[in-house]
N, C-alpha and C positions, 0 to 999 in steps of 0.2 A: 406327634412331632418328634419325640425321644427315640424312636425307632429309626428316625430317616437319617441316612448317613451324612456325614459331616460334610463330603465335596458336594454333595446335591443341596444342603442347605445353603452353602455359600455360592451356589450358582443359581439360588432362588430368584433373585433380582432380575436378574439376565433373562432367565426362561419367561418370567412374567413380562418382558419387553417383547419378547419373541412373540407370544400370544396377543399382547395387546396392539401390536404392529399388524399383524394378520387378522385381527378382528377389526380394526378400523379399515382394512383394504379387501374386503371380500371379493371372491370371484366365484361365480356359478359356471355350470356348463361340464362339458366333457374334458377342458383343459383348463389350467391355472398359471399363466405364463409369468404374470408378476409374482405370485408366490413362489414358483419355481426359483425364479431368480435370486429371490431373497434367501430362500432355503440354502441354495447354492453358494451364496457369499458368505455363508456361515461356514464353510469347509473347505474353500478355495485356496490352493496354496499350501495345503499341510500336507506333509509326507504321509505314505502309508494309506493315503485316500485316492479311491478311484470312483469318479465320477461320471455315471451313465445317463444321458440326455438326448433326446432329438428325435426319437419316435413318436408320431403322432398319437394323442390321447392316452400315452403311456406312462407318463409322470416321470419321476427323477429317481435314480437309483444312487446312493451312497454306500460303498462297500469301505469297511475299516478292516485294514489287514492287520492282525493280531503277532504277536512273536513267533509264535511257532505254527507249523501248519497242521490244519484239522478241519473239522465240518463248518458248514455256512448255516448261520441260525439267521433267520430275516424277522423284521419287525415292521409292521407296517402303520402309516398314519395318514388318515385321508384330508384333503386339502380343500375341499369345494363347500361354498356357503349355499343359501337358498334364497329364493326370491320371496323377500317379506321384509316388511318396512319395521325396524326396531324400535323397541319402547323408548319412548323420552322422558319417563318419568325420572324426577329427581333423585329417587332412592336406588335407581338401576346403576351398578357401579359402572359400566362403560360411558352412562352419562356423567356421574358424579366425578368420575377419574378422566374425562375427557378422551376417551378411546373409542366413542361409539362411532358405528359405520359411516363411513364418508359418504355413501351410496344410499339414498333413502330407499332404493327399491332392493337392497340384498342386504341380508345379515348372515352371521354366523349362529344359528340358533339350533344346531346339532352337535356342538362340541368340537367340531373339526378343528377350529382354532387352537383348540386346547389339545387335540391329539398331535398336530402338527408340532406344537412349540415343545410337548413333552418327548417327541421322536428327534427334535434338535439336540434339546438339552442331555437326552440319555445318550445321543451319540457323541457328543462333546465329552461327557462323563467316561465314556468307554473309550475313545480316543486317549485319554489320559491314563487310563489303566490297560491299554492294550498289551504291554509287555507282561502281564500276568495271565493273558489268556491265549488261547490256542485256538486256531481257525480264522473265520471271517465273519463280521457283523453287517448284515446287509439292512440296510434303511430305506424301505419302500415309502417314498413319498407319492400317494397315489390321488389322481384327481377322480373327478366324476362319480363320486359314490351315490349321490342323490339321483338315481335313474338313468345314470349313462354307462353302467358297467366297468368303471374305470378299472376294477381288481380282475376282470377278465382279460382287459386289453394288457395289463401288465403281465399275467400268466402268458398269454399268446405271444409277447414278445420276448419269453424267455427266461423272464427275470426270478422264476420259481425252480427253473432248472439247476439241478445240483444241490437244491436247499434241502437240509435235514429237516427243520421244524420251522414253522412260521406261526408269530404271535401278533395278536391285534387287541387293543382296549377299547372300550365306547363308554363315554360319559354318561353316567345314568342319574337322573333326579331322584329318583325313588330311593337311592342310597345316600346315606350322609358322607361327608368328608371321612376318610380313614375305613370306610367298608369296601369290600370287594366282592363281586357276585360270581361264582363259577358254577357250571354246569357240565356234565359228559353228555355226551351226544346231542341232539337236535335241540339249538338254543335260539335261535330266529328262525321264523317262518319262510316257505317259501311265499314267493307273491306274484299271482297272477292278474292281469288286466283284462276286461273283456268291453265290446262295445257292441250293442244288438241294434239292428236296423230293420225296421218293420215297414213295409211297401204295401201300398193296396191302391184302393180307388178313393180318390179324394172327393170332396163335394161341397155343399152348401148345408149349414148348420139347421136350417128349417126341415132339411129333408134327408135326414140320416140314414133312411131306408135306402137311399139310393148311393151310398157310399160304403166302405167298409171299416172306417172309423179306427185308424192306427193308434190313436190317443188312447182310447179304450182300451185295446190290445195291450200297449204298453203298460198301462196301469195296472191292468190284472197280472201281467208277467210280474211287474216289481214286487207284487203282492205274494203272489205264488211262490216265487222263487226263495223266501225264507223257508217255505217246507221242506227244501233241501236239507237244511240244518236241523229242523225239528222232526221230520219223519223219513228222511231218505238215508240218513247217517247214523252212526252210533251216538248218544249221549257223552261216550267216553272220549270220543275223537275231538281233539282241539281244532276249532276251525272259525272262521269268520267270512262274512260275506255282503259287502256293503256297496250300497248305489251311491255314486257320487256325482252323476251326471245325467241330465235329461233335457231332450230338445225336441221341439215339435210346433210347427206352425209360425203364426207371425202375430205379436202383440196388437198391433194394428189392423189386422183382419181376424177378429176373434168369433166371425160368424162363418169361417172358412174352415171345414175340416181336411187337415194336410193330407198329402199322399203318402208323406213320410214322416217316421217318428222315429227317435233314437233314444237310447239311455246306455249308460256304462257304469262300469263299477270294479271293485276289487274282491278277491279270494284268496285266502291265506291258509296254510295248514302244515303240520310238520311231517305229514305222511305222503309221499307218492301216490299211493293208493288212494288214499282220499281226496287228492288232487284231482286224478284221474275220474274219481267217480263225480265228484262237483262238475265238472266240464260236461260228464257226460250227462247228467240230469238236468244241468242249466239248458242244454240243447233240446231234450225233450220237453222240459216243461214250457219253454219259449214257443217251440214249435206246435204243441198241443193247444196251449192257450190260445195262440193267434187263430187257429181255425175253428175254436169255440166261439169267436167274436165274430168272424166272417171267413168264409172259404177263400176269398180273394187276398188275405192277409198273407203275405210272404216274409220270411226270415231269414236275415243273413247274421251270422255271429262272427267276430274278428276277435282273436284271442293274442294275448302278448304275454309270453313267459319271462317276466323279469329277472328274478333272482329265485336261485333254488334254495334249499333248507342250508342254514349253516350248522353243519355238524361237527363239534369238537371231537377230537380224540379222547377217548377214555383214558388211555395211559398217560397222555401228557396231561390232562386235566388233574390227574391223581398226582401227578408229580407237581403241578402247580401249588396243590394244596398244602404239600410240605413246604415249598419253597416260600409261600406267602405267610407261611405260619410263623415264619423267622420275624416278620416286622408288624403283622396284623393281628391283633387280639382275636382270640378264639370266636367272642360273640361278635365280632364285626366280620368274620370271614365266612361267607354263606358259601358252602361247598354244595348244595342242591337248589340253587336260587332258581325263582319260578322262571320258566320261558316266557317268551315274548312273541305276540303275533306281528311284530314288525319284522322288516326284513334289512339283511346285510349283503352287499357283494362280497364281502370277505369270505363268502361260502364258496366262490369259484377259487381262492387260493387253498381253501382245506380240502377242494376236490383234488388238487394237484398234489400238496404237501401235508404230511399229520401236523397238527397244532391247534390251536385254540384262541378263542375270542373271550375275554372277561368284561364284567362291567365295573366300571369305577365311580364310587360315590363322589358327587360333587355339591350335595346341598349341605350347608352348615347346620350343626344342630339347633343353633338358636334362632333359625330362620321361621318366622310365623307360619301358619299353614296357609293362609291367602296367598302367601308369594310362592308357593311350592309347584311351580308350573312344569309342565312336562317339555320333551323336545319339540321344536318345531313351533314354539311360541314366540310371540314377540318381546316377551320379559324374560326370556331364558337367561339366567344369571348364574353360571356356576362360580363356587368359591375357588378362587385360585390356589389355595393350599392343596387343593386336589391334584395340581400340578407335580408336587413332590412326591405323592403315594404312586403317580403314574410312572415317573423317572424311576423311583426305589424298584417298584414292580419289575420293570424292564431290565433292569441292572441286576436284580436278584436272579432272573431266568437266565441271563447272560453269563454271570459266575456260576451258576448251578450246572449249565451245560458246557461251557468251553474252560473252565478252570483247569 
């Protein structure tokens, strides 16, 4: 805390108010209209502020015009929540402090409430310091990160045009408050989803020889697909393939062999070549396996390429290491932090503009191990002191690039 700027410390209680309001009022999907209006209200009526909003699914842009002309530097904060019921345990801070989600079906379980509050607070701090800077600070309040590609919508809307660099942070429960994780190159994996449909001859469970048994084919495929990772790719390639959906038949007709069976899953990797190799081998294994069960089994595969790899710019990350070392102790600043097989649509912004995403520690050192849950968990409970470090990090970047 001793290395956090005085103006940020003085603004801390207000930033917590932003976070708690957003946490209590979560919105999911490709747009967050109530959150957008709340964010806009924090900047309305101020001189040297330009607010851009109105394009469908493209979020909100707040430009802060600094004293002199110069480059535009952008900072992103995603706003959307998840379809999840939040923990009601008394030890859970939102329950204890009465800002638990007002909607039992939705929750900010990925830290986007923290991200948005950090971006608001940072914007207000920079606004007060705008006479010390040159250029334009662009705040990108992004909708629909959780599977809707909101970052791509903002890129397509032209909000990254003319931007020199773009930055984002992500709350990270595996790091403690006061710690930051950096990495050059690929940091978050690409994500592909697939659905495999196997169709053939249905029949009676008492006469399987008269059917092609799509359930057996699907079962064999699911088992055989793991050979892609263990035998078709190098052990040095970072990748994962998981099955999360299986559907066939009717539980009220267990004596019927269905004519159609389906299953689906996801695969993730940091390398485009590995990504294409998995697609190729998945097709081969499914088709060959189906025919070994019965020649009448037919296979259809539907792919969805959701997000590409999130690739940080090496030069930008090198500079961030120097910038963050001004307020983060060396033992808490990880410059080669481990990559994650999770995915981030900030990847689309990094394809357009050089920049970086870094990980922000949100777990208090004193928290017992049993309560150290990861993202997308009903009991996800970040320490609000992390808000200070998030705002400080963005402020340091802005002053480094725009003084």
